C-alpha positions in Angstrom: -73.6 54.4 5.5 -70.9 54.5 2.9 -68.3 55.0 5.7 -69.4 51.8 7.4 -69.0 49.8 4.1 -65.7 51.4 3.4 -64.0 50.5 6.7 -64.3 46.7 6.3 -63.2 46.9 2.7 -60.2 48.9 3.7 -59.3 46.4 6.5 -59.6 43.4 4.1 -57.4 45.2 1.6 -54.7 45.9 4.2 -54.8 42.3 5.5 -54.5 40.8 2.0 -51.6 43.2 1.1 -49.8 42.3 4.3 -50.3 38.6 3.6 -48.9 38.7 0.1 -46.0 40.9 1.1 -45.2 38.3 3.8 -45.3 35.5 1.3 -42.9 37.4 -1.1 -40.5 38.1 1.7 -40.5 34.4 2.8 -40.1 33.1 -0.7 -37.1 35.4 -1.5 -35.4 34.7 1.8 -32.4 32.5 1.1 -31.6 29.5 3.2 -28.7 30.3 5.4 -26.8 29.2 8.4 -25.2 31.2 11.2 -21.6 32.2 10.8 -21.1 33.4 14.3 -21.2 31.5 17.6 -23.4 32.3 20.6 -21.4 34.1 23.3 -21.9 31.4 25.9 -20.0 28.8 23.8 -16.4 27.8 24.5 -13.8 27.7 21.7 -14.2 24.0 21.1 -18.0 24.2 21.2 -17.8 27.2 18.8 -15.5 25.2 16.4 -17.9 22.2 16.4 -20.9 24.5 15.9 -19.3 26.2 12.9 -18.4 22.8 11.4 -22.0 21.9 11.7 -23.1 25.1 10.0 -20.5 24.6 7.3 -21.8 21.0 6.6 -25.4 22.4 6.5 -24.4 25.0 4.0 -22.6 22.4 1.8 -25.7 20.2 1.8 -27.9 23.2 0.9 -25.5 24.1 -1.9 -25.5 20.6 -3.2 -29.3 20.4 -3.2 -29.6 23.7 -5.0 -26.9 22.6 -7.6 -28.8 19.4 -8.2 -32.1 21.3 -8.6 -30.3 23.6 -11.0 -28.8 20.7 -13.0 -32.2 19.0 -13.2 -33.9 22.2 -14.4 -31.2 22.8 -17.0 -31.6 19.2 -18.1 -35.3 19.6 -18.5 -34.8 22.6 -20.7 -32.6 20.7 -23.1 -34.0 19.4 -26.4 -34.1 15.7 -27.2 -31.0 15.9 -29.3 -29.2 17.9 -26.6 -30.2 15.3 -24.1 -28.8 12.5 -26.2 -25.6 14.4 -26.6 -25.4 15.0 -22.8 -26.0 11.3 -22.0 -23.4 10.3 -24.7 -20.8 12.6 -23.1 -21.6 11.1 -19.6 -21.1 7.6 -21.1 -17.9 8.6 -22.8 -16.5 10.1 -19.5 -17.4 6.9 -17.6 -15.8 4.7 -20.2 -12.6 6.8 -20.0 -12.6 6.4 -16.2 -13.1 2.7 -16.5 -10.3 2.4 -19.0 -8.0 4.4 -16.8 -8.8 2.1 -13.9 -8.2 -1.0 -16.0 -4.7 0.3 -17.0 -3.9 1.1 -13.4 -5.0 -2.4 -12.3 -2.9 -4.0 -15.1 0.1 -2.0 -14.1 -0.3 -3.2 -10.5 -0.6 -6.8 -11.7 2.6 -6.5 -13.6 4.4 -5.1 -10.6 3.1 -7.9 -8.5 4.3 -10.6 -11.0 7.7 -9.0 -11.1 7.9 -9.0 -7.3 6.8 -12.6 -7.2 9.5 -13.6 -9.7 12.1 -11.7 -7.7 11.0 -13.4 -4.5 11.1 -16.8 -6.2 14.6 -16.2 -7.6 15.8 -15.1 -4.1 14.2 -18.2 -2.5 15.8 -20.5 -5.1 19.2 -18.8 -4.5 18.8 -19.2 -0.7 17.8 -22.8 -1.1 20.8 -23.5 -3.3 23.1 -21.8 -0.8 21.6 -23.8 2.0 22.5 -27.0 0.1 26.0 -25.8 -0.6 26.5 -24.9 3.1 25.2 -28.4 4.1 27.6 -30.1 1.8 30.5 -27.9 2.9 29.6 -28.5 6.5 29.8 -32.2 6.0 33.1 -31.9 4.2 34.6 -29.5 6.8 33.5 -31.9 9.7 35.2 -34.8 7.9 38.4 -32.9 7.2 38.5 -31.5 10.7 38.3 -35.1 12.0 41.1 -36.3 9.7 43.2 -33.2 10.4 42.8 -33.8 14.1 43.9 -37.5 13.6 47.0 -36.5 11.5 47.9 -33.7 13.9 49.4 -36.2 16.3 51.8 -37.6 13.7 55.3 -36.4 14.0 57.8 -36.6 11.1 59.4 -39.6 12.9 56.0 -41.4 13.0 55.5 -40.6 9.4 59.0 -42.1 8.6 58.3 -45.3 10.5 54.9 -45.7 8.9 56.3 -45.5 5.4 58.0 -48.3 3.5 60.1 -46.1 1.3 61.3 -42.6 0.8 58.9 -42.1 -2.1 56.1 -43.1 0.1 57.1 -40.5 2.6 57.1 -37.9 -0.1 53.7 -38.9 -1.3 52.2 -38.8 2.2 53.9 -35.4 2.9 52.6 -34.0 -0.3 49.1 -35.4 0.4 49.1 -33.8 3.8 50.2 -30.4 2.4 47.5 -30.5 -0.3 44.7 -31.6 2.0 45.7 -28.9 4.5 45.4 -26.3 1.8 42.1 -27.7 0.8 40.9 -27.7 4.4 41.8 -24.0 4.7 40.0 -23.2 1.5 36.9 -25.2 2.5 36.9 -23.5 5.9 37.1 -20.0 4.3 34.4 -20.8 1.8 32.2 -22.3 4.6 32.7 -19.3 6.9 32.0 -16.8 4.1 28.7 -18.5 3.1 27.6 -18.7 6.7 28.4 -15.1 7.5 26.7 -13.7 4.4 23.8 -16.1 4.4 20.5 -14.1 4.6 19.2 -15.5 7.8 15.9 -13.6 7.5 15.0 -15.9 4.6 15.5 -19.2 6.4 12.2 -18.9 8.2 10.0 -18.5 5.0 11.8 -21.4 3.4 11.1 -23.6 6.4 7.5 -22.6 6.3 7.2 -23.5 2.6 8.9 -26.8 3.1 
């Protein structure tokens, strides 16, 4: 009779012991991901698989870290919590201040670049005006030089009323020829060194 009562009691005890041991083992078992690939995978598949496992581990680590931070925060006293929040606010303010300084520095750089661009555009505009004036002068002088190129000394002598008039005309031709040469050189230099790449922006702004 005692044996019959003892058998069920023993079975219940064994089942309960097994159940609690299973719970303890499950509770203590850490969350983990596989660090090896199945043998049927290719190298590319294995690489992608390991990346997925790595991402999973990172998420698990982040979750555990957040839980730990929350638990540590709960254990702080009221004064410690105020200090903790004040430190967080101070760090945020420092970060904001740093970003404001960086933005201000970029704004200054942009303004300097805008001033430099404006100065170059003004210089190019002035050079265009100078070239336009020189072009008109050169065209006029070329026309006059072409006209006087057909005059021979004898024609010049016949066209003059006196010897002094001949000297004045000769001196005038010499001076104007020198001026023509100087104007042509100045014109050619400005045209050669003119920054053609800036002509298009100026036309667009006009």
